[in-house]
C-alpha positions in Angstrom: 0.0 0.1 0.0 1.1 3.5 -0.7 1.7 5.7 2.4 -0.7 8.4 3.2 2.0 11.1 3.1 3.6 10.1 -0.1 0.1 9.6 -1.6 -0.4 13.3 -0.9 2.8 14.4 -2.2 2.0 12.7 -5.7 -1.4 14.2 -5.6 0.1 17.4 -5.5 2.6 17.1 -8.1 -0.3 16.1 -10.6 -2.6 18.8 -9.5 0.2 21.5 -10.8 2.1 19.2 -13.3 -0.3 17.4 -15.3 -3.7 19.3 -15.4 -5.4 17.1 -18.0 -4.8 14.0 -16.4 -5.7 15.6 -12.8 -9.0 16.6 -14.5 -9.6 13.0 -16.3 -8.3 11.1 -12.7 -11.4 12.5 -10.7 -13.5 10.3 -12.6 -11.5 7.1 -11.7 -12.4 5.0 -8.7 -9.9 5.6 -5.7 -8.5 2.0 -6.0 -7.1 3.0 -9.3 -7.0 6.5 -9.1 -4.4 6.7 -6.3 -2.0 4.1 -7.9 -2.6 6.2 -11.2 -1.5 9.1 -9.7 1.9 7.6 -8.2 2.4 6.2 -11.6 1.9 9.5 -13.3 4.1 11.4 -10.2 7.1 9.1 -11.0 6.7 9.7 -14.9 6.4 13.5 -14.3 9.4 13.7 -11.9 11.3 11.1 -14.6 10.2 13.7 -17.6 11.1 16.7 -15.7 14.6 15.5 -14.7 15.7 14.9 -18.3 13.9 18.0 -19.8 15.0 20.5 -17.3 18.4 19.2 -16.1 21.7 20.7 -17.7 23.1 17.2 -18.1 20.2 14.9 -19.9 22.5 11.8 -20.4 23.4 11.7 -16.6 19.8 12.3 -15.7 18.5 9.2 -17.6 21.4 6.9 -16.3 20.1 8.2 -12.8 16.5 7.5 -13.5 17.8 3.9 -14.8 19.6 3.0 -11.2 16.2 4.5 -9.4 14.4 2.1 -11.3 16.6 -0.7 -10.6 16.1 0.2 -6.9 12.3 0.2 -7.2 12.2 -3.3 -8.8 14.8 -4.4 -5.8 12.1 -3.1 -3.4 14.8 -0.7 -2.0 13.3 2.8 -3.6 15.4 6.3 -3.1 14.0 8.2 -0.3 11.5 10.1 -2.5 7.8 10.3 -2.2 7.3 9.6 -6.0 9.8 6.5 -6.1 8.6 5.0 -2.7 5.0 5.4 -3.9 5.8 4.0 -7.4 7.6 0.8 -5.5 4.3 0.2 -3.7 2.6 0.3 -7.1 5.1 -2.1 -8.8 4.6 -4.5 -5.8 0.8 -4.4 -5.6 0.3 -4.8 -9.2 3.0 -7.1 -10.3 3.8 -4.5 -12.9 5.8 -5.8 -15.7 9.2 -4.0 -15.7 9.3 -3.9 -19.5 6.7 -1.3 -19.3 8.4 1.6 -17.3 11.5 0.5 -19.3 10.1 1.4 -22.3 9.5 4.9 -20.9 13.1 5.0 -19.9 14.0 4.1 -23.3 12.0 6.7 -24.9 13.5 9.6 -22.5 17.1 8.2 -23.2 16.2 8.7 -27.0 15.2 12.3 -26.0 18.5 12.7 -24.3 20.2 11.6 -27.8 18.5 14.1 -29.5 17.1 11.5 -31.8 15.1 12.6 -35.0 12.6 10.4 -36.8 12.9 9.8 -40.5 9.2 8.4 -40.8 5.9 8.4 -39.0 6.9 4.8 -37.9 9.7 6.5 -36.0 7.6 8.9 -34.4 5.2 6.0 -33.4 8.0 4.0 -32.2 8.9 7.0 -29.8 5.4 7.8 -28.8 4.8 3.9 -27.9 7.9 4.4 -25.4 6.8 7.8 -23.9 3.0 7.5 -23.9 1.6 4.0 -24.9 3.7 2.8 -22.2 1.8 4.5 -19.9 -1.5 3.3 -21.3 -0.5 -0.3 -20.9 0.4 0.2 -17.2 -3.1 2.0 -16.7 -4.5 -1.3 -17.8 -2.3 -3.2 -15.5 -3.8 -0.9 -12.5 -7.2 -1.7 -13.7 -6.5 -5.3 -13.5 -7.0 -5.8 -17.2 -4.4 -7.6 -19.3 -6.5 -8.7 -22.3 -4.6 -7.9 -25.2 -7.6 -6.1 -27.2 -7.7 -4.1 -24.5 -4.2 -3.3 -24.2 -3.8 -2.7 -27.6 -6.6 -0.1 -27.5 -5.0 1.4 -24.5 -1.6 1.8 -26.6 -3.8 3.4 -29.2 -4.9 6.1 -27.0 -1.2 6.4 -26.0 -0.2 7.1 -29.6 -3.1 9.6 -30.0 -2.1 11.5 -27.2 1.6 11.8 -27.9 0.9 12.9 -31.5 -1.6 15.6 -30.1 1.3 16.9 -27.7 3.6 16.7 -30.7 1.2 18.9 -32.9 0.6 21.1 -30.0 4.3 21.7 -29.2 5.9 22.3 -32.6 7.0 25.9 -31.8 8.0 25.2 -28.4 10.0 22.2 -29.2 11.8 23.6 -31.8 13.0 26.8 -30.0 14.3 24.2 -27.4 16.2 22.4 -30.1 13.7 19.5 -30.5 12.0 18.3 -33.5 9.6 15.2 -33.7 7.6 15.8 -36.6 8.4 13.0 -39.4 11.5 14.3 -41.6 10.1 12.8 -44.6 7.0 14.9 -44.3 8.8 18.2 -43.8 10.7 17.5 -46.8 7.6 16.6 -49.0 6.3 20.0 -48.0 9.6 21.9 -49.3 10.7 22.5 -45.5 14.2 22.2 -44.4 14.5 20.5 -41.0 17.8 22.4 -40.5 16.2 25.9 -41.6 13.1 25.2 -39.6 15.2 24.9 -36.5 17.3 27.8 -37.2 14.2 30.0 -37.3 11.1 28.4 -36.5 7.9 30.1 -38.4 4.5 29.4 -39.2 3.8 28.8 -42.7 0.9 27.2 -44.8 3.4 23.9 -45.5 3.9 23.3 -41.5 0.5 23.5 -41.1 -0.3 20.8 -43.4 2.2 18.8 -41.8 0.6 19.6 -38.4 -3.0 18.8 -39.5 -1.6 15.3 -40.9 -0.3 14.2 -37.9 -3.6 15.3 -36.1 -5.4 13.2 -38.8 -3.4 10.1 -37.7 -3.9 10.8 -34.0 -7.7 11.0 -34.7 -7.5 7.2 -36.2 -5.8 6.3 -32.9 -8.5 7.9 -30.9 -11.0 6.2 -32.6 -9.7 2.7 -32.2 -8.7 3.6 -28.7 -12.7 4.4 -27.9 -13.5 0.9 -29.0 -11.3 -0.7 -26.1 -12.9 1.2 -23.1 -15.8 -1.3 -23.3 -13.2 -3.9 -21.9 -12.3 -1.8 -18.9 -14.2 -1.9 -15.4 -17.5 -0.3 -15.6 -16.3 2.5 -13.0 -13.0 3.2 -14.9 -14.6 4.1 -18.2 -15.7 7.7 -17.5 -11.9 8.5 -16.7 -10.8 7.1 -19.8 -13.3 8.6 -22.0 -12.5 11.9 -20.5 -8.6 11.6 -21.1 -9.3 11.0 -24.5 -11.8 13.7 -24.9 -9.8 16.2 -23.2 -6.7 15.4 -25.1 -8.5 15.4 -28.6 -9.8 19.0 -27.6 -6.3 20.1 -27.7 -6.2 18.9 -31.4 -9.3 20.5 -32.0 -7.6 23.9 -30.5 -4.5 23.5 -32.8 -6.9 23.1 -35.6 -9.0 26.2 -34.6 -5.7 28.2 -34.8 -5.0 27.1 -38.3 -3.0 24.1 -37.4 -0.2 27.1 -36.1 1.6 25.9 -33.3 4.4 28.1 -33.3 2.9 31.5 -32.4 0.8 29.9 -29.7 0.4 26.8 -27.8 -3.1 25.5 -27.6 -5.1 25.0 -24.4 -8.2 23.8 -23.2 -10.2 26.0 -20.8 -11.7 24.7 -17.5 -15.3 25.4 -18.7 -14.6 23.0 -21.6 -12.7 20.4 -19.4 -16.0 20.4 -17.3 -18.2 19.9 -20.5 -15.9 16.9 -21.7 -15.9 15.7 -18.1 -19.6 15.5 -18.5 -19.8 14.2 -22.0 -17.4 11.4 -20.8 -19.8 10.2 -17.8 -22.5 10.0 -20.3 -20.5 8.0 -22.7 -19.6 5.3 -19.7 -23.1 5.4 -18.7 -24.3 4.5 -22.1 -21.5 1.9 -23.1 -22.8 -1.2 -21.3 -25.8 -1.2 -23.8 -23.8 0.0 -27.0 -22.9 -2.7 -29.5 -18.9 -3.5 -29.2 -17.2 -2.2 -32.2 -15.1 -4.3 -34.4 -12.4 -2.1 -34.0 -12.0 -3.6 -30.6 -10.3 -6.5 -32.4 -8.0 -4.7 -34.6 -4.2 -5.8 -34.6 -2.1 -3.4 -32.4 0.0 -1.1 -34.4 3.3 -2.7 -34.9 5.0 0.0 -32.9 3.2 -1.0 -29.8 2.9 -4.7 -30.2 6.0 -5.2 -27.7 4.0 -3.6 -25.2 0.7 -5.5 -25.5 2.9 -8.5 -25.2 4.8 -7.7 -22.2 1.7 -6.5 -20.1 -0.5 -9.6 -21.0 2.2 -11.6 -19.1 1.9 -11.3 -15.4 5.4 -12.3 -14.8 7.8 -9.3 -14.5 11.6 -9.8 -15.6 14.2 -9.1 -12.9 17.0 -7.4 -15.2 17.1 -4.9 -17.8 16.0 -5.4 -21.5 18.8 -5.7 -23.8 17.1 -2.6 -25.8 17.5 -0.5 -22.7 20.9 -1.7 -22.1 21.8 -0.5 -25.4 20.7 2.8 -25.6 21.9 3.3 -21.9 25.6 2.4 -23.3 25.0 5.2 -26.0 24.1 7.3 -23.4 27.2 6.7 -21.1 29.6 7.0 -24.3 28.1 10.2 -25.2 28.3 11.4 -21.5 32.1 10.7 -21.6 32.6 12.1 -24.8 31.3 15.6 -23.7 32.8 15.3 -20.0 
């Protein structure tokens, strides 16, 4: 069980650091909401340490050590680590899932760019779909179809984040749009990064990315019927709130350079009410055939890992490889 003081710290972190999830989590039952807040708090700490730290390589390597301690049952003396360790133990959380998130953060530290949409989806699977799969585990759901749709929701949310943050990312030296899409639109990635400005061509690329996100939102919605009834409103709400961010980007002419799309508090309340209605109707509505769609290739490894209740005790080969790259990069810049 999560210690009450640690749980209070996690709640405070999410209340100020992840507004969209905080709003959606209010519709989750306490047995899922509290471990989910602990999970998101650890993810928030991990993301912030890499994004805001001066030495990103070292930050990821420290996070890897922290994850080792968590899975050994000896978490670091920090509220989010202790709370997440309790979640790992209580839910038998497969280590491959948080490892995937750590791998995505390592890719951030390495400054990776992605040539194709599939590469962007590979990244999104790690930093977002991994969290969707972990949420399923917290709901005691390990059915492959439900896991695949949860991973779809993670892909959709991350693509929405990328579309919203094009300007902010570019000014921070990051680029997540598919490079081949930019080249097809006549945009030089290097010239854009040197001077990020809005353009009709860039707006078309952003619109194209949001269209892909929308297909994953639609697929994800089909999986909510496989979740416990009292969890459905919260997951419907998460999809609706993130989807609304994409709609705000579209309303601004897909210009993510001069402004950052936000969803008002009033709009969030309306979406929470809509999610509640959707959840109430879900038991009597027919099951969509999309529920049984094969998982996107980029998330198949997450579905397989989450469907197996036994977790591995050691780091995966993929994580070992990327951490070795970080260690080498850290030595070269020392």
